[in-house]
N, C-alpha and C positions, 0 to 999 in steps of 0.2 A: 133271124135270131131265134125264133121259136124252134126251128129245126135243130139248131145247135144246142139248145137246152135239152132236147129229147135225146140226142146223140150223146152229150156229155153225161147226162144222168144214167143212161144205159151202159156207157163205157165204164163209169164209176162202179156200178153194180156188177158188171161183167168181170172187171179186173179183181174186185174182192173175191167173187166166186172162183175165178182162176186160182188166185193165191190159196184160198181155203181148201179147194179140192186137191190141188197139187201138194199142199203141205200135208193133208190128211193121208193121202196115197203113199207119199214118201215116208211118212212116219210109220205107217202100217207095214210097208214092205221092208223098211230098213236096208234099202239097197242104194248103191251109187247109181244104178241105171235110172234114167229119168222116167219111171213109170207114170208119175203123176202128170208130166207134160205130155207124154204120148196119149193118156187117157183123156185129157182136156182137148187135144187136137182131134182125136177120133170122135169124141162126143160132140164137139163143136160142129164138125163136118156133118154128122148125122142130123143134128138140129137144124142147121141151115138148109139142108136138103129137104127135110120134113116141112119146115116153115115156108120156104120159098114155093114148094109144090102146093101146099095148102093155100097160100095166099094167091097163087096164079089159077088154081082150079076149083077151090072150094069156098074159102073164107075171104070175104071183103073186109079189109081193114084200111084205116086211113094212112096217109103217107107218113104221118108222124109216128104211128104205131110201128110201121116198118123201120123208120130210122131208129126208133128206140130199141127195138128187138134185134134187127139184123146188124146195122152199123154200130149201135151203141153196145148192147149187151154181148152179142156175139163177137163184135170187134174187140171189146175189152177182154172177153173170155179167150178168144183165140183168133189171130188173123190168118191162121191156116185154114179156117172154114171158108174165108173169102176166096183165097187161092184155090181150094178144092172146088168151090162152086163155080168160079169163073172157068176153070179147066173143064169141069163136067159139062157146063153149058156149051162150050166150044165143041166138045166131043158130041154131044147130043145133036148139035146143028150140023154135024158132018165135017167140022173144021179140025180134022185130026192133026194136021201140021201145026196149027195154032196152039192146039192142046199140048202137043209134044214139045213145041218151042217154049211155051209157058212153063211146062214142068221142068225141062232141062235148064233153062235160063234161071229160073227161080231157085232150083236146087243148087246148082253149081255156082250161080252168081252170088247166092247168099252165103254159101260156104267160103267162097273167095273173099267176099266182102268182110265176113267175120274174121278170117285169117288177117286180112289187111288192117282191119281195126285193131285187132290184137297186136300186130306188129307195130302199128303206129302208137298205140298205148305204151308199148315197151320202149319205143324210141323217146317219147315224151317223158316217160317215167325215169329214164336213165340219165336225164340232164344233158344229153349230147345234142339236144335241139337248141 
């Protein structure tokens, strides 16, 4: 239960940070292109790479701190950081096939799932269901 509290609190803070930064960037750029989302994803990937390296090689932190920062805050901030770290870890260990598979399936699978969800929403919204 304690683990869930740390993850939940971090997720709450990370989600607010994502919304705040994305909104700020979109307001400043006045663009339809999702610069805010892109920045959040890139920043989250940088932070997870930095923290995981520091936690593995330099800084000893409790499991609850890892849950709070990595799964909670960064998970709420961007799940793209988890995808990026998992893929990078496979590449680092020499599992290039797994890294490529994870990248391809995640990218195309998510785009297809988004399309399918959009299509399902249109069907349900049209009262044809």
